[in-house]
C-alpha positions as CSV (number, residue, x, y, z in Angstrom):
1,M,0.0,-0.1,0.1
2,S,2.7,2.5,1.0
3,T,5.3,3.9,-1.3
4,V,7.9,2.4,1.1
5,T,8.5,-1.2,-0.2
6,S,10.4,-2.6,2.8
7,S,8.9,-4.8,5.4
8,P,6.6,-3.2,8.0
9,W,8.5,-5.1,10.8
10,A,12.0,-3.9,9.6
11,A,14.0,-2.6,12.5
12,A,14.7,1.0,12.9
13,P,17.8,2.2,11.1
14,R,20.9,1.6,12.7
15,D,22.9,3.9,10.4
16,R,22.7,7.5,11.8
17,R,22.8,8.9,8.3
18,L,19.7,6.8,7.4
19,G,18.0,8.1,10.5
20,R,18.9,11.6,9.6
21,A,17.5,11.1,6.1
22,R,14.2,9.9,7.5
23,A,14.0,12.9,9.8
24,L,14.6,15.2,6.8
25,V,11.8,13.4,4.8
26,L,9.4,13.9,7.9
27,V,10.2,17.5,8.1
28,W,9.6,17.9,4.4
29,L,6.3,16.2,4.6
30,A,5.2,18.0,7.8
31,T,6.0,21.4,6.1
32,T,3.9,20.5,3.0
33,V,1.0,19.2,5.0
34,C,1.1,22.1,7.3
35,T,1.2,24.5,4.3
36,S,-1.7,22.8,2.7
37,L,-3.8,23.4,5.9
38,V,-3.0,27.1,6.0
39,L,-5.4,27.9,3.0
40,P,-8.4,25.9,4.6
41,G,-7.6,28.0,7.8
42,T,-8.0,31.1,5.7
43,G,-11.6,30.1,5.2
44,L,-12.1,30.4,9.0
45,L,-11.0,34.0,8.9
46,E,-13.5,34.8,6.1
47,E,-16.4,33.1,8.1
48,Q,-18.5,35.5,10.2
49,R,-20.7,32.7,11.9
50,P,-19.0,31.7,15.3
51,R,-20.7,28.3,15.0
52,W,-19.2,27.5,11.6
53,V,-15.9,28.9,12.7
54,A,-15.9,26.4,15.6
55,L,-17.1,23.5,13.5
56,G,-14.7,24.3,10.8
57,A,-11.7,24.5,13.2
58,V,-12.7,21.1,14.5
59,G,-12.9,19.5,11.1
60,I,-9.6,20.9,9.9
61,A,-7.8,19.9,13.2
62,V,-9.3,16.4,13.0
63,F,-8.1,16.0,9.4
64,A,-4.7,17.5,10.3
65,V,-4.1,14.9,13.0
66,A,-5.2,12.0,10.9
67,S,-3.1,13.2,8.0
68,A,0.0,13.4,10.1
69,G,-0.5,10.0,11.7
70,A,-1.0,8.4,8.3
71,V,1.9,10.1,6.7
72,H,4.2,9.1,9.7
73,G,3.2,5.6,9.4
74,A,3.9,5.6,5.5
75,V,7.6,6.7,6.1
76,T,8.1,4.6,9.2
77,P,8.3,0.9,7.9
78,W,8.5,-0.6,11.4
79,T,5.2,0.8,12.3
80,P,2.8,-2.3,12.9
81,P,0.3,-2.8,10.0
82,R,-2.6,-2.6,12.4
83,T,-1.5,0.9,13.5
84,R,-1.0,1.9,9.9
85,R,-4.4,0.7,8.8
86,A,-6.0,2.5,11.9
87,W,-4.6,5.8,10.9
88,I,-5.6,5.3,7.1
89,A,-9.1,4.6,8.4
90,A,-9.0,7.7,10.7
91,L,-8.0,9.8,7.7
92,V,-11.1,8.6,5.6
93,V,-13.3,9.2,8.4
94,A,-11.9,12.7,9.1
95,S,-12.1,13.5,5.3
96,V,-15.8,12.4,5.0
97,A,-16.6,14.4,8.2
98,S,-14.9,17.4,6.8
99,L,-17.6,17.5,4.1
100,A,-20.2,18.4,6.9
101,L,-17.9,20.4,9.2
102,V,-15.8,22.4,6.6
103,A,-17.8,22.7,3.4
104,P,-20.2,25.5,4.7
105,V,-17.3,27.6,6.0
106,A,-16.9,30.9,4.2
107,A,-19.6,29.6,1.6
108,G,-19.5,31.5,-1.7
109,R,-16.4,33.6,-0.5
110,W,-13.6,31.0,-0.1
111,A,-13.1,27.5,-1.5
112,T,-12.5,26.2,2.0
113,W,-13.3,22.5,1.3
114,A,-11.5,22.5,-2.0
115,W,-8.3,23.1,-0.2
116,V,-9.1,20.3,2.2
117,G,-9.7,18.0,-0.9
118,A,-6.2,19.1,-2.2
119,G,-4.8,18.0,1.1
120,I,-6.4,14.6,0.6
121,V,-5.1,14.2,-3.0
122,G,-1.5,15.4,-1.8
123,V,-1.1,12.6,0.8
124,A,-2.8,9.9,-1.3
125,P,0.6,8.8,-3.2
126,L,2.1,8.0,0.3
127,L,-0.8,5.6,1.3
128,V,-2.0,3.9,-2.1
129,T,-0.7,3.1,-5.4
130,W,-0.8,5.7,-8.2
131,R,-3.7,3.8,-9.8
132,W,-5.7,4.5,-6.6
133,V,-4.3,8.0,-6.5
134,V,-6.2,8.8,-9.7
135,V,-9.3,7.4,-8.1
136,V,-9.0,9.6,-5.0
137,A,-8.2,12.6,-7.0
138,S,-11.2,12.1,-9.2
139,V,-13.6,11.5,-6.3
140,C,-12.3,14.5,-4.4
141,S,-12.4,16.8,-7.4
142,A,-16.0,15.6,-7.9
143,A,-16.9,16.2,-4.3
144,S,-15.3,19.7,-4.4
145,V,-17.3,20.7,-7.6
146,V,-20.6,19.5,-6.0
147,V,-19.8,21.3,-2.7
148,A,-19.0,24.5,-4.6
149,G,-22.4,24.3,-6.4
150,L,-24.2,23.7,-3.2
151,V,-22.7,26.6,-1.2
152,G,-22.5,29.0,-4.1
153,G,-18.9,28.9,-4.9
154,S,-17.1,28.6,-8.2
155,P,-17.0,24.9,-9.5
156,V,-14.2,25.7,-11.9
157,Q,-11.9,27.2,-9.0
158,A,-12.8,24.2,-6.7
159,L,-11.8,21.8,-9.5
160,V,-8.4,23.6,-10.1
161,V,-7.6,23.6,-6.4
162,T,-8.6,20.2,-5.5
163,G,-7.5,18.5,-8.8
164,G,-4.7,20.6,-10.2
165,I,-3.0,21.9,-6.9
166,G,-3.7,18.6,-5.1
167,L,-1.9,16.6,-7.8
168,S,1.0,19.1,-7.6
169,V,1.3,18.6,-3.9
170,A,1.1,15.0,-4.3
171,A,4.1,15.0,-6.7
172,V,6.1,17.2,-4.1
173,N,5.2,14.7,-1.3
174,W,5.9,11.6,-3.4
175,A,9.4,12.5,-4.5
176,P,11.1,12.5,-1.0
177,V,9.3,9.3,0.1
178,W,10.3,7.6,-3.2
179,M,14.0,8.5,-2.3
180,W,13.5,7.3,1.3
181,A,12.4,4.0,-0.1
182,L,15.4,3.8,-2.3
183,L,17.6,4.4,0.7
184,L,15.9,1.7,2.7
185,D,16.1,-0.8,-0.2
186,A,19.9,0.0,-0.5
187,D,20.4,-0.5,3.3
188,A,18.4,-3.8,3.2
189,G,20.4,-4.9,0.2
190,R,23.7,-4.2,2.0
191,D,22.7,-6.3,4.9
192,A,21.5,-9.1,2.5
193,R,24.7,-9.1,0.7
194,A,26.6,-9.4,4.1
195,R,24.4,-12.3,5.1
196,L,24.9,-14.1,1.8
197,A,28.7,-13.6,2.0
198,A,28.6,-15.2,5.6
199,G,26.4,-18.0,4.4
200,E,28.7,-18.8,1.3
201,E,31.7,-18.8,3.6
202,R,30.0,-21.2,6.0
203,L,29.0,-23.5,3.0
204,R,32.7,-23.3,1.7
205,F,34.0,-24.4,5.1
206,A,31.4,-27.2,5.3
207,R,32.5,-28.5,1.9
208,D,36.2,-28.4,2.8
209,V,35.5,-30.3,6.1
210,H,33.2,-32.9,4.2
211,D,36.0,-33.2,1.6
212,L,38.6,-33.9,4.3
213,L,36.8,-36.3,6.5
214,G,34.4,-38.0,4.1
215,H,37.0,-40.5,2.7
216,S,38.8,-41.0,6.1
217,L,35.6,-41.7,8.0
218,T,34.3,-44.1,5.3
219,V,37.7,-46.1,5.5
220,I,37.5,-46.0,9.3
221,A,34.0,-47.2,9.4
222,L,34.9,-50.1,6.8
223,K,38.0,-51.2,8.9
224,A,36.1,-51.0,12.2
225,E,33.6,-53.4,10.6
226,L,36.3,-55.7,9.5
227,V,37.8,-55.8,13.1
228,A,34.5,-56.7,14.4
229,R,34.2,-59.7,12.1
230,L,37.8,-61.0,12.9
231,P,37.8,-63.8,15.5
232,P,39.4,-62.6,18.9
233,G,43.1,-63.2,19.1
234,D,43.6,-62.9,15.3
235,P,47.0,-61.1,14.8
236,A,45.3,-59.1,11.9
237,V,43.2,-57.3,14.6
238,R,46.2,-55.4,15.9
239,G,47.2,-54.3,12.4
240,E,43.8,-53.1,11.5
241,A,43.5,-51.3,14.8
242,A,46.8,-49.5,14.2
243,Q,45.6,-48.4,10.6
244,I,42.4,-47.1,12.1
245,Q,44.4,-45.2,14.7
246,R,46.6,-43.6,11.9
247,L,43.7,-42.7,9.7
248,A,42.0,-41.0,12.6
249,T,45.1,-39.2,13.5
250,T,45.7,-38.0,9.9
251,A,42.0,-36.9,9.5
252,L,42.2,-34.9,12.8
253,G,45.5,-33.3,11.6
254,E,43.8,-32.3,8.3
255,V,40.8,-30.8,10.1
256,R,43.0,-28.7,12.4
257,Q,45.1,-27.5,9.4
258,A,41.9,-26.6,7.7
259,V,40.4,-24.7,10.6
260,H,43.7,-22.9,11.2
261,A,43.7,-21.6,7.7
262,Y,39.9,-20.9,7.8
263,R,40.5,-18.7,10.8
264,S,43.7,-16.9,9.6
265,V,43.3,-13.2,8.7
266,D,44.9,-11.1,5.9
267,L,45.1,-7.8,7.5
268,H,46.0,-6.2,4.2
269,E,42.7,-7.4,2.7
270,E,40.9,-6.2,5.8
271,V,42.4,-2.7,5.5
272,T,41.4,-2.5,1.8
273,A,37.9,-3.7,2.6
274,V,37.2,-1.2,5.3
275,R,38.7,1.7,3.0
276,Q,36.2,0.9,0.4
277,V,33.4,0.8,2.8
278,L,34.4,4.1,4.3
279,E,34.7,5.8,0.9
280,S,31.5,4.4,-0.3
281,A,29.9,6.1,2.7
282,G,31.5,9.4,1.9
283,V,34.4,9.3,4.3
284,R,37.8,10.0,2.9
285,C,40.1,7.4,4.1
286,T,43.9,7.3,4.2
287,V,46.0,4.2,4.9
288,V,49.4,4.4,6.2
289,G,52.0,1.6,6.7
290,Q,52.3,-2.0,5.4
291,A,49.5,-4.2,6.8
292,A,50.8,-7.1,4.7
293,D,54.0,-7.2,6.8
294,V,52.1,-7.9,10.2
295,P,52.5,-11.7,11.1
296,P,49.4,-13.7,10.8
297,D,49.0,-14.1,14.5
298,A,49.1,-10.5,15.3
299,A,46.9,-9.8,12.3
300,A,44.1,-12.1,13.7
301,R,44.1,-10.0,16.8
302,L,44.1,-6.6,15.2
303,A,41.5,-7.2,12.4
304,P,38.5,-7.4,14.7
305,V,39.6,-4.2,16.4
306,L,39.8,-2.5,12.9
307,R,36.4,-3.8,12.0
308,E,34.9,-2.6,15.2
309,A,36.6,0.8,14.9
310,V,35.3,1.4,11.3
311,T,31.8,0.3,12.5
312,N,31.9,3.0,15.1
313,V,33.1,5.6,12.7
314,L,30.2,4.9,10.4
315,R,27.5,4.6,13.2
316,H,28.6,6.9,16.0
317,S,30.4,9.9,14.4
318,R,29.8,12.5,11.5
319,A,33.3,11.8,10.1
320,T,34.5,13.3,6.8
321,W,37.9,11.5,7.1
322,C,39.6,8.7,8.7
323,R,43.2,7.6,8.9
324,V,44.3,4.0,9.4
325,E,47.8,3.4,10.3
326,V,49.3,0.0,10.6
327,R,53.0,-0.2,12.1
328,L,55.4,-3.2,13.0
329,E,57.7,-2.0,15.7
330,A,61.0,-3.3,16.3
331,G,61.9,-4.9,19.5
332,T,64.5,-3.9,22.1
333,D,67.8,-2.6,20.3
334,G,66.1,-2.9,16.9
335,A,65.6,-6.7,17.3
336,P,62.6,-8.3,15.8
337,G,59.7,-9.4,17.8
338,G,58.1,-6.0,18.7
339,D,54.7,-4.9,18.7
340,A,52.2,-4.7,15.8
341,T,50.1,-1.5,16.4
342,L,47.0,-0.2,14.6
343,T,45.9,3.4,14.9
344,V,42.5,4.8,13.7
345,R,41.7,8.4,13.7
346,N,38.6,10.2,12.5
347,D,36.9,13.5,12.8
348,G,33.2,14.2,13.5
349,V,33.1,13.0,17.1
350,D,30.1,13.8,19.0
351,A,29.8,15.2,22.6
352,R,29.6,11.9,24.4
353,P,32.6,10.5,26.3
354,A,35.3,8.6,24.3
355,D,34.5,5.3,25.8
356,A,30.9,5.5,24.6
357,H,32.1,5.6,21.1
358,G,31.4,1.9,20.7
359,S,30.7,-0.7,23.4
360,G,32.1,-3.4,21.1
361,L,35.5,-2.0,21.8
362,D,35.4,-3.4,25.4
363,G,35.3,-7.0,24.1
364,A,38.1,-6.1,21.7
365,A,40.3,-4.6,24.6
366,G,39.7,-7.9,26.6
367,R,40.8,-10.1,23.6
368,L,43.8,-7.9,23.2
369,A,44.7,-8.1,26.9
370,D,44.5,-11.8,26.9
371,A,47.3,-11.8,24.3
372,G,49.4,-9.1,26.2
373,G,48.1,-6.4,24.1
374,R,46.5,-3.0,24.8
375,L,43.7,-0.8,23.4
376,R,43.5,2.9,24.2
377,V,40.8,5.2,23.0
378,E,40.6,9.1,23.5
379,R,39.1,12.2,22.1
380,R,41.4,15.1,21.0
381,G,39.2,18.0,20.1
382,D,36.8,16.9,17.4
383,E,39.0,13.9,16.7
384,F,38.7,10.4,17.9
385,W,41.8,8.3,18.4
386,L,42.0,4.4,18.8
387,R,45.4,2.8,19.2
388,A,45.7,-1.0,19.6
389,S,48.9,-2.9,20.1
390,V,49.7,-6.7,20.3
391,P,53.0,-8.5,20.5
392,A,53.8,-9.6,16.9
393,G,55.0,-13.0,18.0
394,T,51.8,-13.9,20.1
395,P,49.7,-16.7,18.6
396,A,46.2,-16.0,18.2
397,R,44.0,-18.2,20.3
398,T,41.0,-19.5,18.4
399,G,38.9,-20.4,21.5
400,G,37.9,-23.6,22.9
401,D,39.4,-27.0,22.7
402,G,38.2,-27.7,19.2
403,P,40.0,-29.8,16.6
């Protein structure tokens, strides 16, 4: 029904830029809706009868509230469907009631209800498809002409106001909501691509494990069946059991090797990926240092910190630039085995404390501490600094006692 095509149960936007875009759309629509109500209000100034001034004010106010609720639901995809339908029903009731409450206001002197009809046509594209917009515009235009004939107004003027100006307002309202829908679809597509990539990686790993274990386990099962059939005390039992042990040990070693390769991290590729993400979001990114020189064990420790830092740049700041620096420091007296350091700087920091820049950094700090590393964050003016270091020779623990 609504122009916004995303699921009504979608979560509120996590990206602050998307939230700001929605706020801009709401301000835009609120401005046009309020402006369209100014001209019906002009009819109240032209009306001399206090009774009709009061009734007209009630009719216009009820219509304004119902319009605001329906429009808000149209650009808020996580609004429950029942609430959205209730607001649309309220708008229909308020529109019908306005015929009795507003139409006689300033009869013959001002096309009061024609402007209400224009407001109805103006919000229609946000609530129904364009095919129904034509129906709504036709019905409202016909009603406006009939009202003008009954109260002594100009049918031509009423038709121009409700039909012509109403469709113009509809186009003005529809454009930002259409762009908002595109932003929602793009954000949903980004999340879908991330989930698809994760799913494909899990499938790849599952195929690798299957290829490694399938043959070995089949042979182990056959040999175990053979051992079960051999008579007790047969010298061949010991030989078959030894082969089963060797097969199991080989399979276990292959799985461990596969898991180690699967969990290894290329920090250079991580830096390249986050640079592309930042620049696609309009944040100028500068990379300093040679991430490819960082040993794999240290890279596995620093990569999650880099991802968390960049996530915080995108979600918790108004950054226009970001600098990522990777260094491999020498040990004492220039000997190898020093620290691998990652420094991330960005502007656009808000007024919150530095440690609130991202709660995920607490977990990253704990993982670094387990490896003898350190994580420090601080705010320097309008800049946010993150510096992580870990001994270059510290092996990255994969967690658990898995294979």
